Rosetta silent file (secondary structure, phi, psi, omega in degrees, C-alpha in Angstrom):
SEQUENCE: MMQGVNTAASGMIADEQWQQILANNLAQIDTTGYRSESAVLGSFPQVLLSRSGAQPAALQVVSMGTGLVATVPSLVEGPLQQTGQPLDVAIQGQGFFAVQAPKGVLYTRAGNFSLDAQGMLVTPQGYHVLSTAGTPIQAGAGAQINPNGTITYQGKTAGQIAVFSPTSGQIADVGGGFFQATGAVPRLANPQLAPGYLEGSNVSAPEVLGAMIQVLRHFEAGQTFLNQDTTTLDQFIQVAS
SCORE:     score description
SCORE:     0.000 S_00000001
   1 L     0.000  -46.378  178.732   29.073  -12.747 -205.864 S_00000001
   2 H   -64.800  -30.607  178.174   31.881  -10.821 -207.552 S_00000001
   3 H   -63.827  -38.489  177.654   31.027   -7.860 -205.350 S_00000001
   4 H   -64.713  -39.971  177.715   31.736  -10.025 -202.304 S_00000001
   5 H   -63.135  -46.105 -179.385   35.104  -11.057 -203.746 S_00000001
   6 H   -63.946  -39.099  179.930   36.022   -7.424 -204.457 S_00000001
   7 H   -63.632  -46.806 -179.557   34.912   -6.336 -200.993 S_00000001
   8 H   -64.398  -43.105 -177.775   37.002   -8.984 -199.256 S_00000001
   9 H   -65.181  -43.789 -179.792   40.030   -8.350 -201.444 S_00000001
  10 H   -66.890  -35.505  176.168   39.980   -4.581 -200.979 S_00000001
  11 H   -64.179  -38.622  178.698   39.592   -5.046 -197.226 S_00000001
  12 H   -68.686  -36.260  176.655   42.639   -7.328 -197.152 S_00000001
  13 H   -63.724  -42.925  178.168   44.665   -4.777 -199.133 S_00000001
  14 H   -62.309  -40.857  178.293   43.698   -2.088 -196.620 S_00000001
  15 H   -61.601  -40.978  179.794   44.722   -4.393 -193.760 S_00000001
  16 H   -64.028  -41.780  178.775   48.114   -4.973 -195.386 S_00000001
  17 H   -65.568  -42.161  179.430   48.675   -1.225 -195.791 S_00000001
  18 H   -64.349  -37.989  178.483   47.618   -0.556 -192.215 S_00000001
  19 H   -64.066  -36.996  177.648   49.975   -3.285 -190.984 S_00000001
  20 H   -65.334  -38.923  177.713   52.865   -1.590 -192.787 S_00000001
  21 H   -64.387  -44.298  179.293   52.051    1.715 -191.070 S_00000001
  22 H   -63.448  -40.731  179.323   51.952    0.014 -187.667 S_00000001
  23 H   -63.923  -38.131  177.938   55.259   -1.746 -188.352 S_00000001
  24 H   -67.578  -39.652  175.469   56.858    1.589 -189.260 S_00000001
  25 H   -57.457  -45.364 -178.576   55.525    3.145 -186.050 S_00000001
  26 H   -64.589  -36.882 -179.571   57.096    0.331 -184.058 S_00000001
  27 H   -68.611  -22.678 -176.922   60.419    0.733 -185.883 S_00000001
  28 L   -99.593   16.958 -172.606   60.493    4.453 -184.957 S_00000001
  29 L   -64.308  -23.453  179.823   59.845    3.962 -181.254 S_00000001
  30 L  -104.719    9.689 -178.732   63.303    5.310 -180.330 S_00000001
  31 L   -84.474  127.044 -178.488   63.330    8.191 -182.848 S_00000001
  32 L   -58.263  125.621  175.406   63.461   11.658 -181.266 S_00000001
  33 L    70.750   11.204 -176.912   60.205   13.563 -181.729 S_00000001
  34 L   -66.692  138.037  176.201   58.607   10.887 -183.940 S_00000001
  35 L  -102.986  120.706  177.066   54.821   11.195 -184.425 S_00000001
  36 L   -64.197  150.974 -177.058   52.958    7.896 -184.696 S_00000001
  37 E  -115.743  146.699  175.078   50.689    7.632 -187.728 S_00000001
  38 E  -117.345  149.601  178.426   47.156    6.367 -188.168 S_00000001
  39 E   -86.335  137.699  171.281   45.570    5.209 -191.392 S_00000001
  40 E  -107.001  119.227 -176.326   42.606    7.084 -192.814 S_00000001
  41 E  -116.771  153.449 -179.249   40.518    4.736 -194.894 S_00000001
  42 E  -145.376  179.805  178.671   37.555    5.295 -197.149 S_00000001
  43 E   -68.552  166.969 -177.463   35.265    3.605 -199.633 S_00000001
  44 H   -55.816  -44.025  177.068   36.571    2.538 -203.005 S_00000001
  45 H   -60.985  -35.673  179.194   35.384    5.772 -204.748 S_00000001
  46 H   -66.759  -37.580  177.526   37.132    7.837 -202.065 S_00000001
  47 H   -62.049  -42.031  178.510   40.366    5.960 -202.637 S_00000001
  48 H   -62.949  -41.953  178.320   40.115    6.759 -206.362 S_00000001
  49 H   -61.601  -43.391 -178.460   39.508   10.443 -205.571 S_00000001
  50 H   -63.714  -44.487 -177.017   42.496   10.524 -203.238 S_00000001
  51 H   -72.244  -19.036  176.939   44.841    8.887 -205.733 S_00000001
  52 L   -88.208   -4.366  179.132   43.708   11.274 -208.460 S_00000001
  53 L    98.326   -3.397  179.077   44.604   14.235 -206.232 S_00000001
  54 L   -84.367  153.414 -179.811   41.040   15.179 -205.304 S_00000001
  55 L   -81.682  125.627  176.958   40.047   15.673 -201.677 S_00000001
  56 L   -59.856  138.942 -177.632   37.822   12.874 -200.308 S_00000001
  57 L   -72.761  -36.709 -179.840   34.397   14.196 -199.372 S_00000001
  58 L  -151.541  141.198 -179.137   34.035   12.027 -196.299 S_00000001
  59 L  -114.083  156.242 -177.968   36.289    9.550 -194.546 S_00000001
  60 E  -138.993  169.044 -178.364   35.335    6.559 -192.463 S_00000001
  61 L   -78.074  174.169 -177.028   36.904    4.078 -190.100 S_00000001
  62 L   -61.783  131.291  173.408   38.327    0.712 -191.083 S_00000001
  63 L  -157.456  166.297  178.457   35.776   -1.708 -192.491 S_00000001
  64 L   -60.114  138.780  177.187   35.593   -4.375 -195.158 S_00000001
  65 L    87.612   17.676  179.014   35.716   -2.913 -198.634 S_00000001
  66 E  -113.148  168.449  177.318   37.862    0.096 -197.780 S_00000001
  67 E  -142.447  165.538 -177.139   41.300    1.209 -198.877 S_00000001
  68 E   -69.818  125.283  175.858   44.017    3.529 -197.669 S_00000001
  69 E   -99.006  -46.357 -177.515   43.281    7.201 -198.388 S_00000001
  70 E  -164.415  173.005  171.582   45.963    8.880 -196.293 S_00000001
  71 E  -117.246  145.352 -178.560   47.948    8.730 -193.082 S_00000001
  72 E  -124.842  125.474  179.401   47.473   11.204 -190.238 S_00000001
  73 E   -75.059  145.587  175.631   50.148   11.907 -187.604 S_00000001
  74 L   -80.543  138.218  178.622   49.217   11.869 -183.950 S_00000001
  75 L   -98.843    9.789  176.835   49.748   15.162 -182.103 S_00000001
  76 L   -66.322  136.406 -178.678   49.921   13.467 -178.695 S_00000001
  77 L   -69.113  145.826  172.812   53.083   14.486 -176.847 S_00000001
  78 L   -91.762  170.513 -179.350   55.894   12.015 -176.345 S_00000001
  79 L   -70.789  145.842  177.162   57.841   11.639 -173.074 S_00000001
  80 E   -87.653  137.576 -178.830   60.541   14.202 -172.265 S_00000001
  81 E  -123.779  121.886 -177.590   64.068   12.908 -171.795 S_00000001
  82 E   -76.169  130.861  178.257   66.673   15.037 -170.031 S_00000001
  83 L  -117.469  -27.037 -178.277   70.014   15.350 -171.848 S_00000001
  84 L    78.440   -0.735  179.952   71.552   18.416 -170.231 S_00000001
  85 L   -78.919  131.673 -173.584   72.813   19.605 -173.618 S_00000001
  86 L   -65.265  -21.030 -179.138   72.421   23.422 -173.977 S_00000001
  87 L  -108.313    9.050  169.156   71.144   23.215 -177.569 S_00000001
  88 E   -87.157  138.621 -179.058   68.723   20.340 -177.010 S_00000001
  89 E  -153.039  141.732  178.147   65.170   21.574 -176.579 S_00000001
  90 E  -120.348  148.974  176.532   61.690   20.068 -176.387 S_00000001
  91 E   -89.092  128.053  174.618   58.317   21.703 -176.966 S_00000001
  92 E   -94.171  115.382 -174.470   55.927   21.496 -174.026 S_00000001
  93 L    96.736 -160.761 -176.310   52.446   21.203 -175.457 S_00000001
  94 L   -79.470  159.303  175.692   51.491   21.477 -179.099 S_00000001
  95 L   132.484  163.745  179.475   53.672   22.892 -181.834 S_00000001
  96 E  -139.725  145.382  168.972   56.491   22.196 -184.279 S_00000001
  97 E   -75.431  151.206  175.562   59.869   23.739 -185.011 S_00000001
  98 E  -110.651  134.831  179.988   60.306   25.056 -188.557 S_00000001
  99 E  -131.391  150.418  179.497   63.497   24.312 -190.473 S_00000001
 100 E   -93.845  107.376  178.035   64.736   25.339 -193.886 S_00000001
 101 E   -98.673  166.754 -179.612   65.364   22.217 -195.977 S_00000001
 102 L   -55.112  -32.275 -176.932   66.637   22.177 -199.592 S_00000001
 103 L  -103.814   15.931  177.465   63.092   21.748 -200.942 S_00000001
 104 E   129.024 -174.925 -178.242   61.357   24.198 -198.613 S_00000001
 105 E   -77.504  131.840  175.552   60.236   24.662 -195.033 S_00000001
 106 E  -121.460  162.685 -177.851   59.658   21.498 -193.022 S_00000001
 107 E  -122.291  145.438 -177.577   58.301   21.005 -189.504 S_00000001
 108 E  -152.680  155.959  173.460   59.603   18.743 -186.742 S_00000001
 109 L   -98.923   -9.202 -176.709   59.282   18.012 -183.036 S_00000001
 110 L   -78.919  117.373 -177.481   62.910   16.903 -182.785 S_00000001
 111 L  -108.579   32.210  178.136   64.931   19.599 -181.024 S_00000001
 112 E   -85.418   79.272 -174.097   68.385   17.991 -181.098 S_00000001
 113 L   -96.911  166.637  176.446   70.090   21.078 -182.501 S_00000001
 114 E  -156.187  174.021  175.119   73.730   22.145 -182.771 S_00000001
 115 E  -102.724  134.583  177.290   75.859   24.909 -184.279 S_00000001
 116 L   -85.153 -172.106 -176.317   77.584   24.287 -187.599 S_00000001
 117 L   -61.987  -23.867  179.267   80.978   25.672 -188.633 S_00000001
 118 L   -94.405    3.720 -179.893   79.380   29.038 -189.423 S_00000001
 119 L    81.253   13.496  179.243   77.591   29.215 -186.061 S_00000001
 120 E   -84.406  137.546  176.799   74.171   28.518 -187.589 S_00000001
 121 E   -74.257  119.876 -172.386   71.651   26.609 -185.471 S_00000001
 122 E  -135.108  162.677  171.275   70.975   23.411 -187.413 S_00000001
 123 L   -83.081  170.698  176.036   69.380   19.975 -187.218 S_00000001
 124 L   -58.036  -22.815  178.817   71.516   16.812 -187.495 S_00000001
 125 L   -84.765   -4.666 -178.925   70.703   16.909 -191.234 S_00000001
 126 L    89.799    8.522  178.816   72.159   20.414 -191.525 S_00000001
 127 L   -77.061  137.657  179.002   68.802   22.179 -191.957 S_00000001
 128 E   -73.813  131.875  174.692   68.686   25.719 -190.576 S_00000001
 129 E   -79.069  133.723 -174.782   66.320   26.265 -187.648 S_00000001
 130 E   -93.102  145.574  179.272   64.089   29.262 -188.336 S_00000001
 131 E   -91.380  177.885  176.891   63.516   32.201 -186.002 S_00000001
 132 L   -65.761  -17.945  176.807   60.354   34.172 -185.315 S_00000001
 133 L   -86.588   -2.584 -179.640   61.599   36.541 -188.035 S_00000001
 134 L    81.323   15.479 -177.899   61.570   33.650 -190.515 S_00000001
 135 L  -119.339  160.264  174.345   65.349   33.650 -190.858 S_00000001
 136 E   -62.990  159.586 -177.321   68.122   31.250 -189.804 S_00000001
 137 L  -110.886  126.250  178.927   69.687   31.791 -186.376 S_00000001
 138 E  -114.954  126.406 -179.576   73.403   32.469 -186.019 S_00000001
 139 L  -130.043 -159.820 -178.867   75.041   32.271 -182.602 S_00000001
 140 L  -149.728 -167.670 -177.097   78.450   31.555 -181.161 S_00000001
 141 L   -56.845  140.001  178.932   80.367   29.695 -178.462 S_00000001
 142 L    80.572   11.221 -179.141   78.460   29.157 -175.240 S_00000001
 143 L   -63.513  142.169  175.890   75.061   29.483 -176.909 S_00000001
 144 E  -144.543  155.374 -178.247   72.101   28.247 -174.943 S_00000001
 145 E  -101.302  133.772  178.770   68.339   28.100 -175.436 S_00000001
 146 L   -96.268  162.520 -177.110   65.998   29.736 -172.931 S_00000001
 147 L   -57.581  -24.475  178.305   62.466   28.531 -172.038 S_00000001
 148 L   -90.769    3.114  177.031   60.874   31.186 -174.268 S_00000001
 149 L    95.418   -6.252  178.277   62.966   30.074 -177.244 S_00000001
 150 E   -73.790  146.180  178.907   65.482   32.933 -177.277 S_00000001
 151 E  -111.788  124.499 -179.371   69.094   31.975 -177.892 S_00000001
 152 E  -119.852  149.421  175.207   71.775   33.834 -175.980 S_00000001
 153 E  -158.906  136.828  176.975   75.559   33.700 -176.138 S_00000001
 154 L    49.073   40.531  178.151   78.318   35.903 -174.725 S_00000001
 155 L    77.696    7.208 -179.162   75.741   38.366 -173.421 S_00000001
 156 E  -113.224  158.235  173.370   74.013   38.676 -176.798 S_00000001
 157 E  -107.727  118.867 -176.668   70.619   37.525 -178.099 S_00000001
 158 E   -84.518  -22.902 -176.808   70.904   35.687 -181.401 S_00000001
 159 E   151.352 -179.160 -179.799   67.191   35.316 -182.043 S_00000001
 160 E  -126.132  128.209  179.798   64.126   33.402 -180.936 S_00000001
 161 E   -65.942  131.125  178.345   63.184   29.946 -182.184 S_00000001
 162 L   -84.695  141.807  175.639   59.789   29.953 -183.882 S_00000001
 163 E  -125.867  127.443 -176.483   57.182   27.373 -182.944 S_00000001
 164 E  -112.523  159.881 -175.273   54.240   26.732 -185.258 S_00000001
 165 L  -127.937   73.360  175.252   50.934   24.977 -184.684 S_00000001
 166 L   -75.654  157.211  174.046   49.686   23.059 -187.754 S_00000001
 167 L   -83.361  161.750 -178.754   46.729   20.705 -187.468 S_00000001
 168 H   -62.812  -32.376  179.426   47.214   16.964 -187.956 S_00000001
 169 H   -79.096   -6.370 -176.848   45.298   17.125 -191.243 S_00000001
 170 H   -95.442  -15.581 -175.758   47.520   19.938 -192.480 S_00000001
 171 E  -117.112  149.085  179.302   50.841   18.108 -192.334 S_00000001
 172 E  -128.481  136.433 -179.040   52.181   15.083 -194.171 S_00000001
 173 E   -68.986  128.220  176.864   55.100   12.914 -193.115 S_00000001
 174 E  -115.113   11.315  176.428   58.069   13.203 -195.483 S_00000001
 175 E    94.600  156.512  176.626   60.366   10.927 -193.484 S_00000001
 176 L    69.871   17.915 -177.803   63.122   11.416 -190.954 S_00000001
 177 L    81.528   14.248 -179.031   60.773   12.976 -188.399 S_00000001
 178 E  -112.308  151.403 -179.475   59.934   15.867 -190.741 S_00000001
 179 E  -131.396  149.140  175.664   56.571   17.059 -192.023 S_00000001
 180 E  -110.365  138.956 -176.363   55.442   19.231 -194.892 S_00000001
 181 E  -111.442  152.025  173.613   52.461   21.528 -194.418 S_00000001
 182 L  -110.279  140.532  179.327   49.773   22.810 -196.747 S_00000001
 183 L    78.231  179.305 -179.522   48.370   26.295 -196.358 S_00000001
 184 L   -74.015  132.427 -179.587   49.348   28.967 -193.863 S_00000001
 185 L  -107.387  120.617 -178.781   50.579   27.591 -190.533 S_00000001
 186 L   -69.144  145.112  177.540   49.969   29.825 -187.497 S_00000001
 187 E   -97.135  137.775  177.839   52.895   30.661 -185.217 S_00000001
 188 L   -74.180  133.692 -177.150   52.507   30.318 -181.464 S_00000001
 189 L   -75.890  -37.577 -176.626   52.956   33.649 -179.691 S_00000001
 190 L  -133.120   70.758 -179.702   54.192   32.261 -176.364 S_00000001
 191 L   -69.314  149.961  177.173   55.608   28.749 -176.786 S_00000001
 192 E  -110.539  115.305 -177.229   56.848   26.903 -173.727 S_00000001
 193 E  -111.304  157.763  178.534   60.115   25.082 -174.308 S_00000001
 194 E  -119.394   91.699  178.599   62.168   22.752 -172.131 S_00000001
 195 E   -63.882  144.782 -179.923   65.906   23.431 -172.695 S_00000001
 196 L    80.573    9.883  178.423   68.173   20.485 -172.015 S_00000001
 197 E  -128.859  156.590  170.105   65.441   17.991 -172.895 S_00000001
 198 E  -126.927  147.701  176.569   64.403   16.050 -175.980 S_00000001
 199 E   -89.632  128.755  176.942   60.974   14.650 -176.729 S_00000001
 200 L   -79.814  176.050  176.642   60.867   10.934 -177.335 S_00000001
 201 L   -62.203  145.654  177.169   58.639    9.127 -179.806 S_00000001
 202 L   -93.478   16.575  178.460   54.937    9.121 -178.912 S_00000001
 203 L   -76.876  131.803  174.794   54.592    5.517 -180.084 S_00000001
 204 L  -103.352  111.677 -177.618   53.158    3.133 -177.475 S_00000001
 205 H   -57.156  -46.279  179.416   54.535   -0.356 -178.099 S_00000001
 206 H   -60.256  -40.120  179.698   51.657   -2.191 -176.332 S_00000001
 207 H   -65.998  -41.959 -179.630   49.058   -0.232 -178.330 S_00000001
 208 H   -65.404  -44.747 -179.594   50.834   -0.868 -181.632 S_00000001
 209 H   -63.617  -39.048  177.117   51.253   -4.589 -180.939 S_00000001
 210 H   -63.831  -41.368  179.295   47.584   -4.859 -179.950 S_00000001
 211 H   -66.103  -37.517  179.704   46.533   -3.073 -183.136 S_00000001
 212 H   -63.839  -37.781  177.769   48.738   -5.361 -185.239 S_00000001
 213 H   -66.061  -43.243  179.684   47.009   -8.413 -183.765 S_00000001
 214 H   -62.147  -43.080 -179.640   43.566   -6.922 -184.502 S_00000001
 215 H   -65.025  -39.806  178.544   44.535   -6.120 -188.089 S_00000001
 216 H   -61.672  -42.636  178.856   45.897   -9.639 -188.563 S_00000001
 217 H   -65.436  -38.675  177.846   42.625  -11.154 -187.343 S_00000001
 218 H   -63.460  -40.627  178.360   40.678   -8.828 -189.637 S_00000001
 219 H   -63.346  -44.596 -179.262   42.880   -9.927 -192.552 S_00000001
 220 H   -63.980  -37.026  177.442   42.340  -13.594 -191.715 S_00000001
 221 H   -64.771  -41.147  177.288   38.553  -13.062 -191.582 S_00000001
 222 H   -65.014  -37.069  178.636   38.676  -11.447 -195.014 S_00000001
 223 H   -64.801  -41.497  177.679   40.778  -14.323 -196.302 S_00000001
 224 H   -62.723  -45.266  179.120   38.222  -16.849 -195.039 S_00000001
 225 H   -61.677  -41.525 -179.335   35.386  -14.886 -196.653 S_00000001
 226 H   -65.387  -42.717  179.356   37.330  -14.645 -199.919 S_00000001
 227 H   -62.455  -40.014  179.423   38.040  -18.382 -199.972 S_00000001
 228 H   -64.674  -42.688 -178.337   34.369  -19.167 -199.415 S_00000001
 229 H   -68.504  -40.789 -179.536   33.274  -16.857 -202.215 S_00000001
 230 H   -68.661  -34.616  176.700   35.856  -18.131 -204.690 S_00000001
 231 H   -64.185  -44.224  177.807   34.884  -21.753 -203.902 S_00000001
 232 H   -62.969  -39.988  179.210   31.230  -20.930 -204.561 S_00000001
 233 H   -64.843  -40.907  177.293   32.208  -19.139 -207.758 S_00000001
 234 H   -61.312  -43.118  179.950   34.211  -22.159 -208.950 S_00000001
 235 H   -63.884  -39.771  179.067   31.246  -24.439 -208.314 S_00000001
 236 H   -63.629  -41.559  179.743   28.950  -22.087 -210.226 S_00000001
 237 H   -64.995  -40.710 -179.862   31.351  -22.051 -213.203 S_00000001
 238 H   -64.544  -40.375  179.502   31.587  -25.833 -213.211 S_00000001
 239 H   -67.950  -40.280 -177.543   27.797  -26.199 -213.190 S_00000001
 240 H   -68.591  -28.610 -179.128   27.413  -23.566 -215.915 S_00000001
 241 L   -86.562    0.000    0.000   29.959  -25.271 -218.140 S_00000001
């Protein structure tokens, strides 16, 4: 009987966590380059392994008695939006830009770049965009990005923007459209970029809203099951006393 209560309760907790992820996806629908996230859920022992820092041996889909193990970003491309800005750029196909943040290298699909006061190619947060040489890129007035990622200005080549290809299981969302990777991330040899475009969020509002309704119904079913079990448990206690 107590096992049924625990199963229902853990399932409802997982539903609540999943609902929060879906709500965050919906809130980021207008964020440049945002990757929608999916919940990875596992059995109760797997959740304990994950929270202790150990790698879960096997993961499973949502079911009663599961809990949140991790979130996985979707690598599906978002729609391209033309801006006409010479330092805006979108990746066509898979891949991520690499930027140097204060706490290390981060990856992003958002290509809304600009030049800072020193002529360094930066993100809106001021992070340096990294080249194929692994160094920041310094350009000057009139700089523009070419389809192969090279940056030219005043007849000079400032460098080539690097594009990397991590797997969805290799990167973790750290907020603001940025991801942190584990292990070595391969660099694409011939990335295809779209200068003058930005990639929109890959969140589909109808899909998210549909998923939120399904999760709510799943939560309500767990609540009904929990109420039935607790009522039976109360009756058993009353008889036993």
